[in-house]
C-alpha positions as CSV (number, residue, x, y, z in Angstrom):
1,M,157.5,49.0,123.4
2,D,155.3,52.0,124.4
3,K,156.0,55.2,122.4
4,R,154.5,58.4,121.2
5,E,154.7,59.2,117.5
6,A,153.8,62.4,115.6
7,F,153.8,63.0,111.8
8,K,152.4,65.4,109.3
9,M,150.4,64.9,106.1
10,Y,149.0,67.2,103.5
11,L,145.4,67.9,102.7
12,K,144.5,69.2,99.3
13,P,142.9,72.6,99.2
14,G,139.1,72.7,99.8
15,M,139.0,69.2,101.2
16,K,138.6,69.9,104.9
17,E,134.9,69.1,105.2
18,E,135.1,66.0,103.2
19,Y,138.1,64.8,105.2
20,K,136.2,65.3,108.4
21,R,133.1,63.6,107.0
22,R,135.0,60.5,106.0
23,H,136.8,60.2,109.3
24,A,133.5,60.6,111.2
25,K,132.5,57.4,109.5
26,I,135.9,55.6,109.6
27,W,135.5,52.0,108.7
28,P,135.3,49.6,111.7
29,E,137.8,47.2,110.2
30,V,140.4,50.1,110.0
31,V,139.7,51.0,113.6
32,K,140.1,47.4,114.7
33,L,143.3,47.0,112.7
34,L,144.8,50.1,114.3
35,K,143.8,49.0,117.8
36,D,144.9,45.4,117.3
37,S,148.3,46.7,116.2
38,G,148.7,48.7,119.4
39,V,147.6,52.2,118.3
40,S,145.7,54.3,120.8
41,D,145.1,58.0,121.5
42,Y,145.3,58.8,117.8
43,G,144.4,62.3,116.9
44,I,144.7,64.4,113.7
45,Y,144.6,68.2,113.6
46,L,144.5,70.6,110.6
47,D,146.6,73.8,110.2
48,E,144.2,75.6,107.8
49,E,146.8,78.2,106.7
50,T,149.0,75.5,105.2
51,N,146.6,72.5,104.8
52,T,149.0,70.5,106.9
53,L,147.6,67.7,109.0
54,F,149.3,67.0,112.2
55,A,148.8,63.6,113.7
56,F,149.9,61.9,116.9
57,Q,149.4,58.5,118.4
58,H,150.5,56.3,121.2
59,T,151.7,52.9,120.1
60,Q,152.6,49.6,121.8
61,G,154.2,46.7,120.0
62,T,154.4,47.1,116.2
63,G,152.0,50.1,116.1
64,S,150.7,51.6,112.8
65,Q,153.7,50.3,110.8
66,A,152.1,46.9,110.9
67,T,148.9,48.2,109.3
68,G,150.4,49.3,106.0
69,A,150.4,45.8,104.5
70,A,146.8,45.1,105.5
71,E,144.1,45.1,102.8
72,A,141.7,47.3,104.8
73,T,144.5,49.9,105.1
74,K,145.1,49.8,101.3
75,R,141.4,50.3,100.6
76,W,141.3,53.2,103.1
77,W,144.3,54.9,101.3
78,H,142.6,54.4,98.0
79,Y,139.3,56.0,99.4
80,M,141.2,59.0,100.8
81,K,143.7,59.6,97.9
82,D,141.6,62.3,96.2
83,L,141.7,64.4,99.4
84,M,145.4,64.1,100.3
85,E,148.9,64.2,98.8
86,T,149.8,60.5,98.3
87,N,152.8,58.3,97.4
88,P,152.7,56.0,94.3
89,D,151.3,53.2,96.5
90,E,148.4,55.6,97.5
91,S,149.6,55.8,101.1
92,P,149.5,59.4,102.4
93,V,152.7,61.4,102.2
94,S,153.7,61.2,105.9
95,I,156.7,62.9,107.4
96,P,157.7,61.9,111.0
97,L,158.2,64.7,113.5
98,E,160.8,64.7,116.2
99,E,159.4,65.1,119.8
100,M,161.0,68.2,121.3
101,F,159.1,68.3,124.6
102,Y,156.6,66.2,126.6
103,L,154.8,66.9,129.8
104,P,153.3,63.7,131.2
């Protein structure tokens, strides 16, 4: 199933440049895992007034839900936890957003 997903996450204050730096060198195994699970056109934007990260992605098949159990994903979450608000399992706090409009 092909779908678009959007969600928000929260960056800790003062972590913008480090967040950008780490994503500029995202681990190849994480990229492969995302692509292999059907994720494409994945983008993340920052609202600097609120430190809210807005993310969107196109998914086919299982999409990013399948990546959560993967060891590479867990290591990436651990690597990023000092920059973001996280859950007890170190995954980013992520809130799904409802699509209100789309212009193809």
